[in-house]
ZAMARGU-4260 file (C-alpha; in steps of 0.2 Angstrom, whole numbers, plus 5000, padded with zeros to 4 digits):
<rodrens>
0) 5391/5922/5762 | 5391/5941/5760 | 5390/5953/5775 | 5380/5968/5772 | 5378/5983/5784
5) 5363/5975/5793 | 5360/5958/5785 | 5370/5943/5779 | 5367/5937/5761 | 5371/5921/5752
10) 5377/5930/5737 | 5382/5947/5731 | 5367/5946/5718 | 5355/5943/5733 | 5362/5958/5742
15) 5361/5970/5728 | 5343/5964/5723 | 5338/5967/5741 | 5345/5984/5742 | 5338/5989/5725
20) 5321/5984/5731 | 5322/5994/5747 | 5327/6009/5737 | 5314/6007/5724 | 5300/6005/5737
25) 5306/6021/5746 | 5307/6030/5729 | 5289/6026/5725 | 5283/6030/5742 | 5291/6048/5741
30) 5286/6050/5723 | 5268/6046/5727 | 5267/6058/5742 | 5274/6072/5731 | 5261/6069/5717
35) 5246/6068/5728 | 5251/6083/5738 | 5253/6095/5723 | 5241/6109/5722 | 5235/6105/5705
40) 5219/6095/5703 | 5227/6084/5690 | 5245/6078/5688 | 5253/6071/5672 | 5236/6071/5664
45) 5226/6061/5677 | 5217/6066/5693 | 5226/6065/5709 | 5214/6052/5715 | 5222/6039/5703
50) 5238/6041/5712 | 5230/6039/5729 | 5223/6023/5724 | 5240/6018/5716 | 5248/6021/5733
55) 5234/6012/5743 | 5234/5997/5731 | 5253/5997/5730 | 5254/5994/5749 | 5240/5981/5749
60) 5249/5971/5736 | 5265/5973/5746 | 5257/5964/5760 | 5248/5951/5750 | 5263/5946/5739
65) 5275/5947/5753 | 5265/5934/5761 | 5261/5924/5745 | 5280/5923/5741 | 5282/5913/5757
70) 5266/5904/5759 | 5269/5888/5750 | 5286/5886/5759 | 5277/5890/5775 | 5264/5876/5773
75) 5277/5863/5768 | 5292/5868/5779 | 5284/5875/5795 | 5267/5866/5796 | 5274/5850/5788
80) 5259/5847/5775 | 5263/5835/5762 | 5267/5844/5746 | 5251/5839/5736 | 5241/5844/5751
85) 5250/5861/5752 | 5246/5864/5734 | 5228/5861/5736 | 5227/5872/5752 | 5237/5886/5742
90) 5225/5884/5728 | 5209/5885/5739 | 5216/5900/5748 | 5219/5910/5732 | 5203/5904/5725
95) 5193/5911/5740 | 5203/5927/5739 | 5195/5929/5722 | 5178/5923/5726 | 5176/5935/5740
100) 5175/5951/5729 | 5159/5945/5722 | 5150/5947/5739 | 5161/5963/5743 | 5156/5970/5726
105) 5138/5967/5729 | 5137/5974/5746 | 5146/5989/5740 | 5135/5992/5725 | 5119/5989/5735
110) 5123/5997/5752 | 5139/6005/5758 | 5148/6011/5742 | 5165/6007/5736 | 5175/6018/5747
115) 5168/6011/5764 | 5170/5994/5757 | 5189/5997/5753 | 5191/6004/5770 | 5183/5990/5779
120) 5193/5977/5769 | 5209/5986/5773 | 5206/5985/5791 | 5203/5966/5790 | 5218/5964/5779
125) 5229/5973/5792 | 5224/5962/5806 | 5225/5946/5795 | 5243/5950/5790 | 5249/5954/5808
130) 5241/5937/5813 | 5252/5928/5801 | 5267/5933/5811 | 5261/5922/5826 | 5269/5905/5821
135) 5272/5895/5837 | 5283/5880/5839 | 5289/5875/5822 | 5294/5857/5828 | 5276/5853/5831
140) 5270/5854/5813 | 5251/5853/5812 | 5249/5849/5831 | 5254/5867/5835 | 5239/5875/5842
145) 5244/5891/5833 | 5238/5884/5817 | 5220/5890/5822 | 5228/5908/5822 | 5235/5904/5805
150) 5218/5899/5798 | 5210/5914/5806 | 5224/5925/5797 | 5220/5918/5780 | 5202/5920/5783
155) 5204/5939/5787 | 5215/5941/5772 | 5202/5932/5761 | 5187/5943/5766 | 5198/5959/5767
160) 5203/5956/5749 | 5185/5953/5745 | 5180/5970/5751 | 5195/5979/5744 | 5200/5971/5727
165) 5184/5973/5716 | 5179/5990/5723 | 5196/5999/5722 | 5196/5995/5704 | 5179/6002/5702
170) 5184/6018/5710 | 5198/6020/5697 | 5184/6018/5683 | 5173/6031/5692 | 5186/6044/5691
175) 5184/6044/5672 | 5170/6045/5660 | 5166/6028/5651 | 5172/6036/5634 | 5187/6045/5642
180) 5202/6041/5631 | 5213/6040/5647 | 5204/6025/5655 | 5215/6011/5648 | 5231/6021/5652
185) 5224/6024/5669 | 5221/6006/5673 | 5239/6002/5666 | 5246/6015/5678 | 5236/6008/5692
190) 5241/5990/5688 | 5259/5996/5688 | 5256/6002/5706 | 5250/5985/5710 | 5266/5977/5704
195) 5278/5989/5712 | 5271/5983/5729 | 5272/5965/5723 | 5290/5966/5716 | 5297/5974/5731
200) 5287/5963/5744 | 5293/5947/5736 | 5311/5952/5737 | 5311/5960/5754 | 5298/5949/5764
205) 5304/5934/5755 | 5322/5937/5760 | 5318/5941/5778 | 5306/5926/5780 | 5317/5913/5772
210) 5333/5920/5780 | 5328/5926/5798 | 5312/5918/5801 | 5294/5917/5795 | 5288/5930/5808
215) 5299/5944/5800 | 5293/5942/5783 | 5275/5941/5788 | 5276/5955/5800 | 5284/5967/5788
220) 5269/5962/5776 | 5257/5968/5790 | 5267/5984/5792 | 5264/5987/5773 | 5246/5985/5774
225) 5245/5997/5789 | 5253/6010/5778 | 5241/6007/5764 | 5226/6009/5776 | 5233/6026/5782
230) 5236/6032/5765 | 5218/6028/5760 | 5210/6037/5776 | 5221/6053/5774 | 5218/6054/5756
235) 5199/6053/5755 | 5196/6071/5748 | 5206/6066/5733 | 5193/6054/5727 | 5181/6069/5724
240) 5166/6060/5732 | 5168/6044/5721 | 5163/6028/5728 | 5150/6034/5740 | 5134/6024/5743
245) 5121/6026/5729 | 5107/6027/5742 | 5113/6034/5759 | 5096/6030/5766 | 5098/6011/5764
250) 5112/6011/5778 | 5105/6023/5790 | 5100/6017/5808 | 5114/6005/5811 | 5111/5996/5795
255) 5129/5999/5789 | 5135/5989/5804 | 5124/5975/5799 | 5135/5974/5783 | 5151/5974/5793
260) 5143/5960/5803 | 5140/5950/5788 | 5158/5953/5783 | 5164/5946/5800 | 5152/5931/5797
265) 5161/5928/5781 | 5178/5927/5790 | 5171/5913/5801 | 5164/5904/5785 | 5181/5906/5777
270) 5190/5900/5792 | 5181/5884/5790 | 5182/5882/5771 | 5201/5885/5771 | 5203/5869/5782
275) 5191/5859/5772 | 5197/5862/5754 | 5184/5851/5746 | 5171/5864/5751 | 5179/5877/5741
280) 5177/5866/5725 | 5159/5864/5729 | 5156/5882/5732 | 5165/5886/5715 | 5154/5874/5706
285) 5137/5879/5714 | 5140/5897/5717 | 5149/5900/5700 | 5135/5892/5691 | 5122/5902/5700
290) 5132/5918/5697 | 5133/5915/5679 | 5115/5911/5677 | 5110/5927/5687 | 5121/5938/5676
295) 5114/5931/5660 | 5096/5931/5666 | 5098/5949/5671 | 5106/5953/5654 | 5092/5944/5644
300) 5077/5950/5654 | 5082/5968/5660 | 5094/5975/5648 | 5093/5983/5631 | 5099/5973/5616
305) 5116/5982/5615 | 5119/5981/5634 | 5114/5962/5634 | 5127/5958/5620 | 5140/5967/5630
310) 5137/5956/5645 | 5138/5941/5633 | 5155/5947/5627 | 5161/5951/5645 | 5156/5933/5650
315) 5166/5926/5636 | 5181/5936/5641 | 5179/5930/5659 | 5178/5912/5654 | 5194/5914/5643
320) 5203/5922/5658 | 5200/5906/5669 | 5212/5896/5657 | 5225/5910/5658 | 5224/5911/5677
325) 5225/5892/5680 | 5242/5892/5671 | 5248/5909/5676 | 5245/5905/5695 | 5258/5891/5695
330) 5270/5904/5700 | 5267/5905/5718 | 5265/5886/5720 | 5273/5873/5709 | 5284/5885/5699
335) 5290/5892/5716 | 5295/5875/5722 | 5302/5870/5706 | 5314/5885/5707 | 5319/5880/5724
340) 5323/5862/5720 | 5328/5861/5702 | 5335/5877/5697 | 5352/5885/5699 | 5347/5900/5708
345) 5365/5907/5710 | 5363/5908/5729 | 5346/5918/5729 | 5331/5912/5740 | 5318/5905/5728
350) 5304/5916/5735 | 5313/5931/5729 | 5311/5925/5711 | 5292/5929/5714 | 5297/5947/5710
355) 5302/5944/5692 | 5284/5945/5685 | 5281/5961/5695 | 5297/5969/5689 | 5293/5965/5671
360) 5276/5973/5674 | 5283/5989/5680 | 5296/5990/5666 | 5284/5984/5652 | 5267/5991/5657
365) 5271/6009/5651 | 5277/6002/5635 | 5261/5992/5632 | 5251/6007/5636 | 5260/6017/5623
370) 5259/6003/5611 | 5240/6001/5612 | 5238/6020/5610 | 5250/6021/5595 | 5242/6006/5586
375) 5225/6013/5589 | 5229/6030/5581 | 5234/6020/5566 | 5218/6010/5567 | 5228/5994/5570
380) 5225/5990/5589 | 5220/5972/5592 | 5203/5970/5599 | 5200/5965/5617 | 5196/5947/5613
385) 5211/5946/5601 | 5222/5952/5615 | 5215/5938/5626 | 5219/5925/5613 | 5237/5932/5612
390) 5238/5931/5631 | 5233/5913/5633 | 5246/5908/5619 | 5260/5917/5628 | 5256/5908/5645
395) 5257/5892/5636 | 5273/5896/5627 | 5281/5901/5643 | 5279/5883/5650 | 5285/5875/5633
400) 5301/5886/5634 | 5305/5881/5652 | 5302/5862/5647 | 5313/5864/5632 | 5327/5873/5643
405) 5326/5860/5657 | 5327/5845/5645 | 5341/5853/5635 | 5352/5855/5650 | 5348/5838/5656
410) 5336/5831/5668 | 5349/5827/5681 | 5357/5845/5680 | 5350/5860/5688 | 5340/5870/5676
415) 5349/5887/5671 | 5341/5901/5679 | 5339/5910/5663 | 5324/5899/5659 | 5315/5905/5674
420) 5317/5923/5668 | 5310/5918/5651 | 5295/5909/5657 | 5290/5924/5668 | 5294/5936/5653
425) 5281/5927/5642 | 5269/5925/5656 | 5270/5944/5660 | 5268/5949/5642 | 5253/5938/5642
430) 5247/5946/5658 | 5248/5963/5650 | 5237/5958/5636 | 5224/5951/5648 | 5223/5958/5665
435) 5223/5977/5664 | 5214/5976/5647 | 5201/5965/5656 | 5199/5977/5671 | 5195/5991/5659
440) 5184/5980/5648 | 5173/5974/5663 | 5171/5992/5668 | 5167/5998/5651 | 5155/5984/5645
445) 5144/5983/5661 | 5130/5996/5665 | 5133/6007/5679 | 5121/5998/5691 | 5130/5981/5688
450) 5148/5988/5688 | 5154/5980/5704 | 5144/5964/5701 | 5153/5961/5684 | 5170/5966/5691
455) 5166/5953/5705 | 5162/5940/5692 | 5179/5944/5684 | 5188/5941/5700 | 5177/5925/5702
460) 5185/5919/5686 | 5202/5922/5694 | 5195/5911/5709 | 5191/5897/5698 | 5208/5898/5689
465) 5217/5898/5705 | 5208/5883/5712 | 5211/5874/5695 | 5230/5880/5697 | 5230/5871/5714
470) 5224/5855/5706 | 5237/5856/5692 | 5251/5860/5704 | 5245/5844/5715 | 5248/5834/5699
475) 5266/5839/5699 | 5269/5833/5716 | 5283/5820/5715 | 5287/5816/5733 | 5295/5799/5737
480) 5300/5796/5719 | 5317/5804/5719 | 5323/5821/5713 | 5325/5817/5695 | 5309/5808/5693
485) 5300/5822/5702 | 5307/5835/5690 | 5302/5824/5675 | 5284/5823/5682 | 5283/5842/5683
490) 5290/5845/5666 | 5277/5832/5659 | 5263/5842/5667 | 5270/5858/5661 | 5272/5852/5643
495) 5254/5846/5642 | 5246/5862/5649 | 5257/5872/5638 | 5251/5864/5622 | 5233/5865/5627
500) 5235/5883/5631 | 5242/5887/5614 | 5228/5878/5605 | 5215/5887/5616 | 5223/5904/5612
505) 5222/5901/5593 | 5204/5897/5595 | 5200/5913/5604 | 5209/5923/5591 | 5198/5915/5577
510) 5182/5919/5586 | 5188/5937/5591 | 5179/5946/5577 | 5162/5939/5583 | 5165/5944/5601
515) 5171/5962/5596 | 5154/5964/5587 | 5145/5959/5603 | 5154/5973/5612 | 5145/5987/5601
520) 5158/6000/5604 | 5149/6011/5591 | 5134/6013/5603 | 5143/6015/5619 | 5138/6030/5630
525) 5142/6037/5646 | 5129/6036/5660 | 5132/6054/5666 | 5136/6065/5651 | 5125/6079/5646
530) 5127/6087/5628 | 5143/6096/5631 | 5154/6085/5620 | 5158/6090/5602 | 5151/6076/5591
535) 5143/6067/5606 | 5133/6056/5594 | 5149/6048/5589 | 5156/6046/5606 | 5162/6028/5610
540) 5168/6024/5593 | 5184/6014/5594 | 5195/6027/5586 | 5190/6040/5598 | 5192/6029/5613
545) 5209/6024/5608 | 5217/6041/5609 | 5207/6056/5602 | 5202/6069/5615 | 5184/6076/5611
550) 5183/6094/5613 | 5169/6103/5622 | 5157/6115/5614 | 5160/6134/5618
</rodrens>
C-alpha cells in the first residue's frame, strides 16, 4: 500500500498513473480555454469552433468512458449478474448507444439542426450519469429496488448519446468545405480530444470506483458531463451559425418540443429494451435491414450516378467496420475481466487499463495525421478502403499476440502485463486506420441532405459490432469450470476471432481498388462553393485533398 496526499494506492505505479491523469486533464482544460478565448478567428490553422467541439466532446467522453471502465464490474460485482448475462447486457447497452444516433441524426437533419440536438443530448447525458451514482444496498443484488434507477440511467445515457454523437461529428465537418485539405487533420484532432477524455476518465473514475465505491466513480463522470454541457452552451458563438435548423419554419409553434418529447419516449423504450436484451437483437436485425434498404433505395432512385456510387462505397466501409468493432469492443467487457483475473497487473486496478487505448490515441493520432499527409504529398497515401483492410488485420493480430504471450508464459501463470499493452497498441493503430478516417469518409461521401443519416448509419454499424461483441464475450464465459480452464476458453475464442479477422482484412485490401473507384474523388464537389477557387474544375482530386491548399482568384 502507498499513501498519497489524499488517497491510498495499491502500488506506486497506480499512484503516479492517477496523478499524471489528473494533471493531464487539468492541462487540456486550461489549454482548451486559452485556445477558444484567443481573439483570432483561427488558431493553429483551424477555426476556434473545432476546439470548442474538442472540449465539449472531451468531457462527454470523460463521462462515458469513466462509466464504461466500471460497468462490467458493476454488473457482476454489485448487481450480481452471471458473467455471461453481464456480457450480453453490456453488449446490448453499447449497441443501443450506437443505434440511437440514427434517430438523433434524422431528427437533427429534418427538424432541430445539429446544435440543438447536441444540446438536448448533453442534458440527458448529464442526468443519466448522475443517476448512475445512486446504487442502493449492494448486498441485495438484483432485488435492490434501485436497479430501476440504474436501468433509467442507462436509458438516459443511450438516448443522450444518440442526439449528441452523430451530430457533433457533423458540426465538425460543417466548419470546413468538403474539399478543404484540413478536414482529415481536423477529424484527427477532434478524435484526439475524444481520447483525452477517455484516457483520464478510465484512470480517475476507474480508480475511485473500484477503490472507494461505485458512487464516487460514477458521480465524477456526471460532473465531467456537466462541464462539457457548460462549455457547449457558453461557446455557441464560436460555431459561426453551423448546425442550425435547415428549415426554421418546421419547428415553429411548439413543434420543436414535440421532437424533445419523442426523445423522452425513446428513453422509455430504451429503459425496456436494456432489460430484455433479445429485443435489441431483433431491433438490430429489422431496423438495420430497413435502414440499409432505405439508404440504398434513396441512392438508386434519387441520386446522380457518381453520388450513388459514393453511397455504395460508404456502405461497404460501414459493413467492414462491423467486423472491426465486434473485436475491438472486447476491451470493455471480456478483455477487461481477463485483465482482472488472469494478468499480473502490478497492483493496478483492472479498470484503469481501459485508459491504454486512449493514451495511445493521444500519442499516435498526430503522427498518423502527419503520416497520411506526408504520404499523400508523395502520391503514396493508402486509399480509405485499404486503410480499413489494414485496420481489421491489426485488430486480429492483437488477439493473436495476446494468445501467444499467455500460452508462452503458461496457462497456470498470470499473463505478463506487457501483452495487454501490446494488444491495445495493435488495436489502437488499427483504430487510427479506421475510425477517424471513417468519420471523414462518411461526411465526404454523403450528399449534404443525407449527411447526418449516413453518419447515423456509420454509428449503427458500431451498434451491430457492439452487440456482436457482447455475444463473442459471452462465449468466453468460463464460470464454474476453474480458473485455468476459464482462461483457456477465453484464449481459444480470441485465437479463432483473431485468425478470422486477419483473413477478412486481407480480402478487403484485395477489393480496395474497386471501392476506391466507386468513391469518384475526381468529381467530388462542395455543395456551397462559388467560383472563387483557382482551378475549381479540378477540386476534389485526391492529390489536392491530401494537402495542397487551393488559392483564391484575385
